[in-house]
C-alpha positions as CSV (number, residue, x, y, z in Angstrom):
1,M,3.8,-64.2,-90.0
2,N,7.4,-63.3,-90.8
3,D,7.2,-64.1,-94.6
4,C,3.8,-62.5,-95.2
5,I,4.3,-59.5,-97.5
6,F,1.2,-57.7,-96.0
7,C,2.4,-58.3,-92.5
8,R,5.8,-56.8,-93.5
9,I,4.0,-53.8,-95.1
10,I,2.0,-53.3,-91.9
11,K,5.3,-53.4,-89.8
12,G,6.9,-50.8,-92.1
13,E,9.5,-53.3,-93.4
14,I,8.3,-52.9,-97.0
15,P,7.5,-49.5,-98.4
16,S,3.9,-48.9,-99.6
17,K,1.7,-45.9,-100.6
18,K,-0.6,-45.8,-97.6
19,V,-3.8,-43.9,-98.0
20,Y,-5.3,-44.8,-94.6
21,E,-4.2,-46.3,-91.3
22,D,-5.7,-46.9,-87.9
23,D,-5.4,-49.4,-85.1
24,L,-7.2,-52.1,-87.0
25,I,-6.4,-51.7,-90.7
26,V,-4.2,-50.2,-93.3
27,A,-5.2,-49.2,-96.8
28,I,-2.6,-49.0,-99.6
29,E,-2.5,-48.4,-103.3
30,D,-2.1,-51.7,-105.2
31,I,1.3,-52.0,-107.0
32,A,-0.4,-53.7,-110.0
33,P,-3.7,-51.9,-110.3
34,K,-6.5,-53.5,-112.2
35,A,-8.5,-50.2,-112.4
36,P,-7.6,-46.5,-112.3
37,L,-8.3,-46.7,-108.5
38,H,-7.2,-49.9,-106.9
39,L,-6.8,-49.8,-103.1
40,L,-6.2,-52.7,-100.8
41,L,-7.7,-52.6,-97.3
42,I,-5.8,-54.9,-95.0
43,P,-6.6,-55.9,-91.4
44,K,-3.5,-55.6,-89.2
45,Q,-4.3,-59.0,-87.6
46,H,-3.2,-61.8,-89.9
47,F,-6.0,-64.0,-91.3
48,S,-5.2,-66.2,-94.4
49,N,-8.7,-65.4,-95.7
50,C,-12.3,-65.1,-94.4
51,L,-12.3,-68.8,-93.5
52,D,-9.8,-68.0,-90.6
53,M,-12.1,-65.4,-89.1
54,Q,-14.2,-66.1,-86.0
55,K,-17.2,-64.4,-84.4
56,Q,-14.9,-62.2,-82.3
57,H,-13.5,-60.7,-85.5
58,E,-16.9,-59.4,-86.8
59,A,-16.1,-55.8,-85.7
60,T,-12.9,-55.9,-87.9
61,V,-14.9,-56.9,-90.9
62,G,-17.5,-54.1,-90.3
63,H,-14.7,-51.6,-89.8
64,V,-13.0,-52.6,-93.1
65,F,-16.3,-52.1,-95.0
66,R,-17.0,-48.7,-93.3
67,I,-13.5,-47.4,-94.2
68,A,-13.9,-48.7,-97.7
69,G,-17.0,-46.6,-98.0
70,K,-15.3,-43.6,-96.5
71,L,-12.3,-43.8,-98.9
72,A,-14.7,-44.2,-101.9
73,T,-16.7,-41.2,-100.8
74,E,-13.6,-39.1,-100.3
75,R,-12.6,-39.9,-103.8
76,G,-16.0,-38.9,-105.2
77,L,-17.1,-42.5,-106.0
78,S,-20.3,-42.7,-104.0
79,E,-22.4,-41.6,-107.1
80,G,-20.6,-43.4,-109.9
81,G,-19.9,-46.6,-108.1
82,F,-17.1,-48.9,-107.0
83,R,-16.5,-52.6,-106.4
84,L,-15.2,-54.4,-103.3
85,V,-13.7,-57.8,-103.8
86,Q,-12.3,-60.4,-101.4
87,N,-10.8,-63.6,-102.9
88,N,-10.5,-66.9,-101.0
89,G,-8.0,-69.4,-102.3
90,E,-5.8,-69.7,-105.4
91,A,-8.7,-70.8,-107.7
92,A,-10.5,-67.5,-106.7
93,G,-7.4,-65.4,-107.6
94,Q,-6.0,-65.0,-104.1
95,S,-2.2,-64.5,-104.5
96,V,-1.3,-63.0,-101.0
97,F,-2.7,-65.2,-98.2
98,H,-3.5,-62.4,-95.8
99,L,-7.1,-61.3,-95.8
100,H,-7.6,-58.1,-97.8
101,I,-10.4,-56.3,-99.7
102,H,-9.8,-54.7,-103.1
103,L,-11.5,-51.4,-103.7
104,L,-11.8,-50.9,-107.5
105,A,-13.2,-47.9,-109.4
106,G,-12.5,-45.4,-112.1
107,R,-13.7,-47.5,-115.1
108,E,-16.7,-49.5,-116.1
109,L,-16.4,-52.8,-114.2
110,Q,-17.9,-55.9,-116.0
111,W,-20.1,-58.5,-114.5
112,P,-19.5,-61.3,-113.9
113,P,-15.9,-60.6,-113.0
114,G,-13.0,-62.9,-114.2
């Protein structure tokens, strides 16, 4: 997707603060953080949201969650807690239509969100 900001970040066309990258995903710092720690974990394959994913993509989803746990643990969050969020559609707060997971931590997170 030529106009997708996350696809352009993945290609290196737009600078970002990458904190992790492998063959399947990239993790970056959010440019408008909603918590002291706000990372975005983005699959390199373009999906608009989870509704685009098929059975053959299940390994990617598992990988994203495993890496989210790894990044949280590396930052000392395994005891205090963190939140993972994935929005689907404008009414849910999705503003970039490329599947991504928000990793939020560093303050008390309220429930229910938004």
